[in-house]
N, CA and C atoms as a LAMMPS dump frame, in Angstrom:
ITEM: TIMESTEP
0
ITEM: NUMBER OF ATOMS
240
ITEM: BOX BOUNDS ff ff ff
-5.0000000000000000e+02 5.0000000000000000e+02
-5.0000000000000000e+02 5.0000000000000000e+02
-5.0000000000000000e+02 5.0000000000000000e+02
ITEM: ATOMS id mol type element x y z
1 1 1 N -315.186 -381.494 472.55
2 1 2 C -314.967 -382.922 472.524
3 1 3 C -316.276 -383.651 472.227
4 2 1 N -317.375 -383.185 472.816
5 2 2 C -318.671 -383.807 472.539
6 2 3 C -318.997 -383.741 471.055
7 3 1 N -318.815 -382.583 470.471
8 3 2 C -319.108 -382.416 469.05
9 3 3 C -318.216 -383.308 468.195
10 4 1 N -316.957 -383.393 468.551
11 4 2 C -316.027 -384.233 467.791
12 4 3 C -316.427 -385.708 467.869
13 5 1 N -316.849 -386.169 469.033
14 5 2 C -317.265 -387.564 469.18
15 5 3 C -318.535 -387.843 468.381
16 6 1 N -319.506 -386.93 468.443
17 6 2 C -320.742 -387.114 467.673
18 6 3 C -320.454 -387.095 466.175
19 7 1 N -319.627 -386.173 465.732
20 7 2 C -319.269 -386.087 464.315
21 7 3 C -318.537 -387.347 463.864
22 8 1 N -317.63 -387.822 464.693
23 8 2 C -316.893 -389.046 464.356
24 8 3 C -317.84 -390.23 464.202
25 9 1 N -318.787 -390.352 465.107
26 9 2 C -319.76 -391.445 465.026
27 9 3 C -320.624 -391.301 463.776
28 10 1 N -320.988 -390.067 463.43
29 10 2 C -321.815 -389.862 462.233
30 10 3 C -321.048 -390.23 460.959
31 11 1 N -319.725 -390.221 461.051
32 11 2 C -318.879 -390.611 459.911
33 11 3 C -318.472 -392.076 459.997
34 12 1 N -319.19 -392.822 460.832
35 12 2 C -319.062 -394.271 460.961
36 12 3 C -317.881 -394.749 461.803
37 13 1 N -317.259 -393.85 462.561
38 13 2 C -316.218 -394.29 463.489
39 13 3 C -316.876 -395.098 464.597
40 14 1 N -316.182 -396.095 465.071
41 14 2 C -316.729 -396.921 466.155
42 14 3 C -315.875 -396.855 467.413
43 15 1 N -314.621 -396.409 467.272
44 15 2 C -313.698 -396.396 468.405
45 15 3 C -312.927 -395.082 468.438
46 16 1 N -312.445 -394.745 469.624
47 16 2 C -311.59 -393.57 469.788
48 16 3 C -310.567 -393.897 470.867
49 17 1 N -309.407 -393.284 470.765
50 17 2 C -308.407 -393.466 471.811
51 17 3 C -307.652 -392.162 472.001
52 18 1 N -307.034 -392.037 473.152
53 18 2 C -306.264 -390.837 473.456
54 18 3 C -305.239 -391.152 474.526
55 19 1 N -304.307 -390.234 474.666
56 19 2 C -303.298 -390.338 475.719
57 19 3 C -303.276 -389.029 476.482
58 20 1 N -303.01 -389.099 477.752
59 20 2 C -302.901 -387.9 478.563
60 20 3 C -301.886 -388.131 479.666
61 21 1 N -301.374 -387.042 480.169
62 21 2 C -300.386 -387.133 481.251
63 21 3 C -301.029 -387.709 482.509
64 22 1 N -300.29 -388.529 483.205
65 22 2 C -300.766 -389.118 484.456
66 22 3 C -301.211 -388.023 485.435
67 23 1 N -300.548 -386.893 485.408
68 23 2 C -300.86 -385.805 486.346
69 23 3 C -302.107 -384.994 485.966
70 24 1 N -302.69 -385.246 484.8
71 24 2 C -303.832 -384.458 484.334
72 24 3 C -305.141 -385.085 484.815
73 25 1 N -305.401 -384.946 486.09
74 25 2 C -306.558 -385.592 486.72
75 25 3 C -307.888 -385.052 486.197
76 26 1 N -307.973 -383.763 485.947
77 26 2 C -309.244 -383.198 485.471
78 26 3 C -309.577 -383.715 484.071
79 27 1 N -308.586 -383.85 483.21
80 27 2 C -308.831 -384.402 481.87
81 27 3 C -309.279 -385.855 481.971
82 28 1 N -308.649 -386.608 482.856
83 28 2 C -309.021 -388.02 483.028
84 28 3 C -310.48 -388.136 483.456
85 29 1 N -310.913 -387.298 484.388
86 29 2 C -312.313 -387.32 484.827
87 29 3 C -313.253 -386.977 483.664
88 30 1 N -312.879 -385.973 482.877
89 30 2 C -313.701 -385.591 481.726
90 30 3 C -313.823 -386.755 480.753
91 31 1 N -312.709 -387.359 480.401
92 31 2 C -312.747 -388.455 479.433
93 31 3 C -313.526 -389.652 479.959
94 32 1 N -313.432 -389.915 481.249
95 32 2 C -314.239 -390.999 481.824
96 32 3 C -315.718 -390.663 481.725
97 33 1 N -316.065 -389.423 481.954
98 33 2 C -317.47 -388.999 481.829
99 33 3 C -317.958 -389.168 480.391
100 34 1 N -317.04 -389.019 479.443
101 34 2 C -317.385 -389.175 478.031
102 34 3 C -317.353 -390.629 477.57
103 35 1 N -317.065 -391.556 478.492
104 35 2 C -317.135 -392.968 478.157
105 35 3 C -315.814 -393.656 477.887
106 36 1 N -314.709 -392.954 478.046
107 36 2 C -313.4 -393.566 477.845
108 36 3 C -313.003 -394.362 479.09
109 37 1 N -312.224 -395.415 478.877
110 37 2 C -311.705 -396.246 479.972
111 37 3 C -310.192 -396.342 479.854
112 38 1 N -309.538 -396.418 480.994
113 38 2 C -308.085 -396.589 481.015
114 38 3 C -307.764 -398.012 480.572
115 39 1 N -306.854 -398.13 479.599
116 39 2 C -306.452 -399.457 479.119
117 39 3 C -304.962 -399.71 479.289
118 40 1 N -304.222 -398.667 479.668
119 40 2 C -302.795 -398.893 479.848
120 40 3 C -302.041 -397.623 480.19
121 41 1 N -300.746 -397.797 480.36
122 41 2 C -299.848 -396.683 480.673
123 41 3 C -298.632 -396.807 479.772
124 42 1 N -298.205 -395.692 479.229
125 42 2 C -296.959 -395.641 478.465
126 42 3 C -295.927 -394.955 479.339
127 43 1 N -294.99 -395.745 479.801
128 43 2 C -294 -395.231 480.746
129 43 3 C -293.054 -394.236 480.074
130 44 1 N -292.786 -393.155 480.796
131 44 2 C -291.85 -392.112 480.349
132 44 3 C -292.168 -391.628 478.931
133 45 1 N -293.437 -391.447 478.655
134 45 2 C -293.917 -391.109 477.307
135 45 3 C -293.555 -389.688 476.879
136 46 1 N -293.636 -388.756 477.808
137 46 2 C -293.412 -387.347 477.468
138 46 3 C -291.941 -386.999 477.606
139 47 1 N -291.318 -386.527 476.518
140 47 2 C -289.869 -386.277 476.546
141 47 3 C -289.446 -385.099 477.421
142 48 1 N -290.349 -384.156 477.682
143 48 2 C -289.944 -382.978 478.45
144 48 3 C -289.635 -383.294 479.908
145 49 1 N -290.356 -384.253 480.49
146 49 2 C -290.117 -384.57 481.904
147 49 3 C -290.202 -386.073 482.204
148 50 1 N -290.288 -386.886 481.16
149 50 2 C -290.353 -388.347 481.307
150 50 3 C -291.61 -388.824 482.031
151 51 1 N -292.655 -387.995 482.051
152 51 2 C -293.906 -388.379 482.714
153 51 3 C -294.598 -389.496 481.933
154 52 1 N -295.256 -390.383 482.66
155 52 2 C -296.032 -391.45 482.033
156 52 3 C -297.286 -390.877 481.375
157 53 1 N -297.788 -391.62 480.388
158 53 2 C -299.051 -391.271 479.745
159 53 3 C -300.073 -392.354 480.044
160 54 1 N -301.283 -391.934 480.318
161 54 2 C -302.41 -392.863 480.453
162 54 3 C -303 -393.035 479.065
163 55 1 N -303.276 -394.28 478.684
164 55 2 C -303.912 -394.577 477.408
165 55 3 C -305.37 -394.916 477.703
166 56 1 N -306.284 -394.234 476.999
167 56 2 C -307.715 -394.459 477.205
168 56 3 C -308.379 -394.799 475.864
169 57 1 N -309.337 -395.714 475.928
170 57 2 C -310.085 -396.14 474.748
171 57 3 C -311.576 -396.029 475.008
172 58 1 N -312.3 -395.87 473.932
173 58 2 C -313.755 -395.944 473.96
174 58 3 C -314.15 -396.676 472.689
175 59 1 N -314.903 -397.742 472.805
176 59 2 C -315.159 -398.568 471.622
177 59 3 C -316.627 -398.81 471.309
178 60 1 N -317.477 -397.915 471.723
179 60 2 C -318.907 -398.111 471.448
180 60 3 C -319.55 -396.833 470.91
181 61 1 N -318.835 -396.077 470.111
182 61 2 C -319.298 -394.758 469.686
183 61 3 C -320.637 -394.759 468.962
184 62 1 N -320.939 -395.811 468.248
185 62 2 C -322.166 -395.823 467.45
186 62 3 C -323.334 -396.486 468.157
187 63 1 N -323.101 -397.02 469.352
188 63 2 C -324.18 -397.657 470.109
189 63 3 C -325.225 -396.615 470.494
190 64 1 N -326.477 -396.987 470.422
191 64 2 C -327.549 -396.02 470.699
192 64 3 C -327.487 -395.488 472.128
193 65 1 N -327.128 -396.325 473.089
194 65 2 C -327.038 -395.83 474.464
195 65 3 C -325.902 -394.823 474.617
196 66 1 N -324.814 -394.998 473.877
197 66 2 C -323.722 -394.032 473.946
198 66 3 C -324.126 -392.718 473.288
199 67 1 N -324.823 -392.787 472.169
200 67 2 C -325.286 -391.576 471.506
201 67 3 C -326.265 -390.804 472.399
202 68 1 N -327.102 -391.523 473.135
203 68 2 C -328.013 -390.87 474.092
204 68 3 C -327.214 -390.186 475.197
205 69 1 N -326.167 -390.848 475.659
206 69 2 C -325.294 -390.278 476.7
207 69 3 C -324.677 -388.967 476.222
208 70 1 N -324.162 -388.945 474.989
209 70 2 C -323.58 -387.72 474.445
210 70 3 C -324.622 -386.62 474.31
211 71 1 N -325.813 -386.976 473.841
212 71 2 C -326.88 -385.975 473.699
213 71 3 C -327.259 -385.386 475.044
214 72 1 N -327.328 -386.233 476.057
215 72 2 C -327.627 -385.754 477.401
216 72 3 C -326.556 -384.782 477.894
217 73 1 N -325.294 -385.137 477.692
218 73 2 C -324.202 -384.26 478.101
219 73 3 C -324.238 -382.942 477.337
220 74 1 N -324.589 -382.993 476.058
221 74 2 C -324.697 -381.765 475.274
222 74 3 C -325.79 -380.865 475.839
223 75 1 N -326.927 -381.454 476.163
224 75 2 C -328.025 -380.654 476.735
225 75 3 C -327.637 -380.078 478.091
226 76 1 N -326.966 -380.884 478.915
227 76 2 C -326.522 -380.417 480.236
228 76 3 C -325.637 -379.194 480.123
229 77 1 N -324.801 -379.184 479.098
230 77 2 C -323.82 -378.12 478.948
231 77 3 C -324.196 -377.124 477.853
232 78 1 N -325.408 -377.297 477.319
233 78 2 C -325.944 -376.393 476.288
234 78 3 C -324.956 -376.2 475.154
235 79 1 N -324.512 -377.319 474.618
236 79 2 C -323.544 -377.31 473.522
237 79 3 C -324.232 -377.78 472.258
238 80 1 N -324.017 -377.031 471.177
239 80 2 C -324.445 -377.406 469.829
240 80 3 C -325.761 -378.041 469.792
């Protein structure tokens, strides 16, 4: 995910969004660590069990402080 966000920013993307199951707490924590914020809920989004989806956005991908944050996380986890 770190590599994808850095690559997206290098290709001039400025925003990213995603959806995840309400029950996926570990993914939510990861995405928050990566700078995403909860902006809404899609009720009964998943057809298999009618579970809600959390909608998360991040809109500062090209900001220098965000790029520093990603680089720090990459170093912490020895990624790329």
